[in-house]
C-alpha positions in Angstrom: -0.3 0.0 0.2 1.1 3.9 -0.9 -0.1 7.0 1.2 -1.2 9.7 -1.5 -0.4 13.3 -0.3 -2.3 16.5 -2.8 -0.6 19.7 -2.2 -4.0 20.4 -3.7 -6.0 18.9 -0.3 -3.3 20.0 2.3 -1.9 23.0 3.8 1.3 24.1 2.1 3.1 23.8 5.7 1.9 20.2 6.2 3.5 19.2 2.4 6.5 21.5 3.1 7.4 19.3 5.9 7.0 16.0 3.7 9.2 17.2 1.5 11.9 18.5 3.7 11.4 14.8 4.8 11.8 13.1 2.1 14.3 15.1 0.0 17.1 14.0 2.6 19.7 14.4 3.7 20.1 18.4 2.6 23.9 19.6 2.4 23.7 23.2 4.5 24.8 26.3 3.2 26.2 28.9 6.5 25.4 32.2 4.4 27.1 35.4 6.1 26.6 38.7 5.1 26.5 42.1 5.6 23.8 44.7 6.3 23.8 48.1 5.0 24.1 49.3 8.7 27.2 47.1 9.0 25.5 44.4 11.1 27.0 40.9 10.0 24.9 38.2 9.8 24.7 34.5 9.5 21.9 32.6 8.9 21.5 28.2 7.9 20.4 27.4 4.8 19.5 23.9 4.0 18.3 24.3 0.4 21.8 24.5 -1.1 23.4 23.1 -4.3 26.1 23.8 -6.8 24.3 25.4 -10.2 27.1 25.5 -12.4 30.7 24.2 -13.0 31.8 27.3 -15.2 31.2 29.8 -14.2 31.6 28.1 -10.2 28.5 28.9 -9.0 26.2 28.3 -6.1 23.0 28.1 -5.2 20.6 28.5 -2.2 17.4 29.4 -1.4 15.7 32.0 0.9 12.5 30.4 2.2 10.5 33.9 2.7 11.8 37.3 3.1 14.8 36.5 5.6 18.3 39.1 7.0 20.5 37.1 4.5 18.8 38.3 1.4 18.1 41.3 1.9 21.4 42.2 2.8 22.6 40.1 -0.9 19.6 42.1 -2.4 21.2 45.8 -1.3 25.5 44.4 -1.0 25.4 41.8 -3.7 28.3 39.5 -2.0 27.5 36.6 0.5 29.6 33.7 2.1 29.2 29.9 1.9 30.9 28.2 4.9 30.6 24.4 5.1 28.9 23.3 8.6 31.1 20.7 10.4 29.4 18.1 13.2 31.2 19.9 15.9 29.6 23.1 15.4 25.9 21.9 15.3 25.2 23.4 18.5 26.4 27.1 17.0 24.6 25.9 13.5 21.7 25.5 14.9 21.6 29.1 17.3 22.2 30.6 14.2 18.8 29.8 12.4 17.3 32.4 15.7 15.3 34.6 14.6 16.9 37.2 15.9 15.9 41.2 15.2 18.1 42.6 11.8 20.5 44.6 14.3 21.9 41.6 15.9 25.1 39.6 14.6 24.7 35.8 14.9 28.4 35.9 15.0 28.5 37.4 18.6 25.2 35.8 19.7 26.9 31.8 18.5 30.3 33.4 20.0 32.1 32.7 16.3 35.2 34.1 15.2 35.0 37.0 12.1 37.6 36.2 9.9 38.6 38.7 6.8 37.7 37.5 3.5 40.1 38.0 0.4 37.4 39.7 -2.3 34.1 40.1 -0.4 33.0 42.6 2.6 31.1 39.9 4.7 33.7 37.5 6.9 34.1 34.6 7.2 33.8 32.6 10.0 37.0 30.7 11.5 35.1 27.8 13.4 34.3 26.9 9.4 36.5 24.9 7.3 35.7 25.5 4.1 34.6 29.2 2.8 33.4 29.8 -0.7 33.5 34.1 -1.1 30.6 35.0 -3.8 29.4 37.5 -6.1 25.6 37.4 -6.5 25.0 36.7 -10.2 21.5 36.5 -10.2 17.8 36.6 -7.8 15.4 34.7 -9.2 12.2 34.5 -7.3 9.8 31.2 -7.0 6.5 31.3 -5.2 7.1 32.2 -1.7 10.7 31.7 -2.0 13.7 33.4 -4.0 17.0 31.5 -5.4 20.0 33.0 -4.7 22.9 32.0 -7.3 26.5 33.4 -6.3 29.7 33.2 -8.8 32.6 31.9 -6.7 35.4 34.0 -6.6 37.6 32.7 -4.1 37.7 29.6 -1.7 39.6 28.5 1.7 40.0 24.8 3.1 41.8 24.3 6.2 44.8 22.7 5.4 44.3 20.4 8.2 41.6 18.6 6.3 43.3 18.9 2.8 44.6 15.6 1.3 47.4 17.4 -1.2 44.4 19.7 -2.9 41.9 17.5 -2.1 39.4 18.1 1.1 39.0 14.4 2.6 35.2 13.6 3.8 36.3 12.2 6.8 38.2 15.4 8.2 35.5 18.0 7.4 32.6 16.1 8.6 29.4 17.6 7.3 26.1 18.2 8.8 23.0 17.7 6.6 19.7 18.6 7.7 17.0 16.0 7.8 13.3 16.3 8.4 11.6 17.9 11.7 13.9 18.7 14.3 16.3 16.0 12.7 19.8 16.5 11.8 22.4 13.7 9.9 26.0 13.5 10.5 28.1 11.5 7.9 28.0 7.7 9.0 29.5 5.5 7.2 31.1 6.4 3.7 31.1 3.9 0.6 32.5 3.7 -2.5 31.6 3.0 -5.8 32.5 4.0 -9.8 30.5 5.1 -12.3 30.1 2.5 -15.3 31.6 3.3 -18.3 29.8 2.3 -21.2 32.8 0.0 -22.5 32.5 -1.5 -19.5 29.0 -2.2 -19.1 28.6 -6.0 -18.3 25.4 -6.5 -20.9 23.5 -7.1 -18.0 22.3 -6.0 -14.7 21.5 -7.2 -11.6 19.6 -4.6 -8.3 22.2 -4.2 -5.6 24.8 -6.6 -7.9 27.5 -3.6 -8.2 27.1 -2.6 -4.1 
């Protein structure tokens, strides 16, 4: 048996809760921005992905009108950080609905680090920061998609194997449904099958 859900028959809030429980795990864009008044904002956004390779563009979604969106619209700059497991409490704290004159950096006890190409500061405690210039804002229903060209990236040297970030050292957090968060868990490797190597048959589970 299956249970049917129709967005025409249940509230948008309930359908949102369904979507966020099944579109999982979701990486978290920890976005720093600076208001026209000079207040440094920091907020987690769990609708986040890479939108383009060349040029390098990342995208996150602002659900509703939030300080991050207002600041980015005004200044055209922001920084996206990776959210590591050991900063879970701080990441969660920066999701509090503080008024615009309160900096989440200060409220959560995080350290500002100067950025190289943009005005908003980086989170020193995060192992990865992607400095971004606004490429496009795209309204989508009651949300806004924010696209940023990555102008500079920094990665803590200790998490690198040569020039490649080690996933076990990054230990990223993800969002699940309700108040659930995900950690990295088991990491498995499987190589993509080239057409030249296709075995001519395939049984589900046989390549795992």
